[in-house]
N, C-alpha and C positions, 0 to 999 in steps of 0.2 A: 502614437502619442502626438498631442498637439504641438505645433511649433510655438513654444512659449516665448514669443517675442511680441512686443507692442503691448497694448492695453488689453486686459482681460475683462470681459463683460461680467457684471455681477448684478444681483438684485433685480429690480424691475427691467433694466436693460436686457439682462440675460433672459428673463421670462418672455419679454416681447420678441427677442430674436428666436427663441425656441418655437414660439407659436407661429412666427412667420415661416420658419423652416419646414414645419409640418402642417400646412393649411388643411389637409384632408383628414387630420387626426385630432382627437381630443387629448390634450396633454394632462395625464392623470397626476403626475408629479415628476419632479426632477431633483437630483441629488448631486451636489458639487463634491468633488474629491477632496480628500484631506490635504492634498498638496496642490500648489498652483499649476503644476505641469500635467495634472491628471485631467482627462476629459470629464464631462458632465454626463451622468447616467439619466436618461430620460425614459419614462414609461408612457407609452402611447396607447390609445384605445380607439378601435373603429369596428363597428358592426358586432359589438360584444366580444371582440378578441383583443388581447393586449399584446404589445410588442415592445421590447426594450431596445433602445438605440444609444449610441455614444455621440456626443455633441461637442464640437470644438468651440470653447468659449473665447478663443482669440480670433479665428477666422470666421466664426459664426456659421458653421456649416456642419452637415451630418458626416459622421465618421464611420458609419456602418453599424451592424448589429452588435449588441453587448454580449452576444452568445455566439462567437465565431466558431468555425469548424474545429479548430484545435481545442477549444474549451469543450465542445460537444464530444470530441474524441476522448478527452480526459475523463469526462463524466461517464462515458461508456466503459472505460477501463475501471473506474471506481465501482460501477454497477457489476461488472464481471468479477472483480476481486471480492466484493462484499457479498453479493447475492447470486453469483453464477448466472446472471442474466435472467433470473427467475423471480417473479414477485410472489410473496406469500409462501415461502418455503425454501427458497434458495439459500438463505443465510443458515437455516437449520441444517441443510445438507452440508454446507461449508463447515459448520461446527462439528458434525459427525466425522467429516474427513479430517478435521483438525485433531479429533480424538484418535483416529487411526494413525495419524502422523506421530502422536505422542508414543503410541505402542511401537511404531517402527523405530523411533529415535531411541527409546529405552532398550529395545532388543538389540539395536545396532551398537549401543554403548557396551552391552554385555558381550557380544560376540566380537567386538573390535579388538579386545585384548589379545595380542599375538605372543605373549610370554615375556619373561624378564629379559631374554636375550635379544629380542627383536623389536621391543616396543618403541625404542627411540627412532627406528627407521620408519615407523608408521606415522611420524609427525611431519614428514616432509616428502617430497618427491625426488628420490635419488636420480640424478641424470644418467648414471650408468646402469640403472635397472632396466630390465626388459619388461617389467610389469608396471610401467608408469601409470596406466589407467587405474590399476588396483591401488597404487600408492596415492594417487590423486583422490580417489574415492575415500580412502582411509583418512587422509590428512584433513580434507574438508569436513568429514563427519566428526573428527575429534575437535577441531578448533571452533566449529560452529554448533556443536551439539546443544549448548545451553540456549543459544539464540533460536535454534530450530524447535527446541522444547517449549520455549516461551511463545513462539508463533502458534504452536498447537494449543497451548493452554489459553492464550488470549482469544483464539478463534472459537474455542468452546465457550468462553465468557461472552463474547459478542453475540453468539447464537442463542445461548441459554443463560442469561444473566440472573434469572430468578434465584437459584441456589446461593449464589454469592451475595445477592442483596438480602436474602433471608438470613444468612449467617451474620451479616453486618447488623441487621435489625435485632437479632438475638443478642449480639454482643453489646449493642447500644440502641435501646428502643427510642431514644430521643432523636428523631430524624432532623431536628433543627440544629444539632451540633455542627459546628463549622468543620471540625475534624473528627472523623469516626474511626474506630479500629480497622486497620487494614487499608485505609485510604492511601497512605503513602506508598505501600507496596503495590497496590493495584495501579495507582497512577504511574509508578515506575515501569511496571510490566507493560502497560498500554503505550507509554512513551517509547519503550524499547521495541515494541511491535512495529511502530511507524518510524522510528529513528528521529524522534523529535528533540534532538540536541545536536550541538556541534555546528549549527548553521548550515550553510549550503554544502560545505565539505562533509558534514555528518550525514546529510541526506544523500549525497552522491555515494558515500561509502555504503549506505543501506541499500541503495539501488544495486550495487555490485553484490552485496550479501544476499539480496533477494533472488539472485540467480542460482544460489547454492542448491535449493531443492531440485531445480531442473538439471544441474550438473550431476548431482548425486543420483538422480533417476537414470540419466543416460549412462554414467559410468557403472552404476550398479547393474543395469541391464547388460552392458558389455561384459562385465565380470561373470554374470550368470550365464551368458551365452557361451563364453569361452569355456567355462566349466562343463557345460552340457556337451560341447563339442569334444572335449577331452574324454569325457565319460563314454560318449558314443564311439570314439576311436578306440578306447581301451576294450570295450565290449566286442567291437568288430575284430580286434586282433586276437581275442581269445577264442573266436569261433573257428572251427576246422575248415 
């Protein structure tokens, strides 16, 4: 961030300073930030290639690329999350995986029921239990089942929006309507997918919730492995 002390260059003075700072480039355009303490975004061109830079309007000097490595890394993460790093088909594969996730969640909700006597113990992780991994898997699956189900549903929508859009067109053929049937529910589900509420704390909570599928996979694999070992041991004990 610029050191917002002293006078801030504006207008023709700012334009002249930017041109002087990049004598080997053509200044295509520059955009001042909404707040005085923000740097100026400058778009430069040379030999047919464009480059974005940040410019300090106080010190009148270059501040580096407007696309630093951390931003590039976040963009890579978004590409991985949305399209699995594959152009022209990755999002569709992601949607199919989201559909499989829906099946896993629904079947998990069905087989989760431990009976009237034990269901309350499946809502938390008893410290005295020797099956803490199983209880952790069970508790996370119960408390976050609706969120996991929504992640799968919205992944399907992001990959294959056509059926949903066709349904909305059938319910209301006037596409100029400001509010159409199902818009409120759809917007809520999309906001719940990304955690677009609660400010910073809400997003931090969603970051933690986003680890749930990985934890469920690891704990589920551990439970499956332990069951397989017990079955193998039982079969071995029955052999003469």
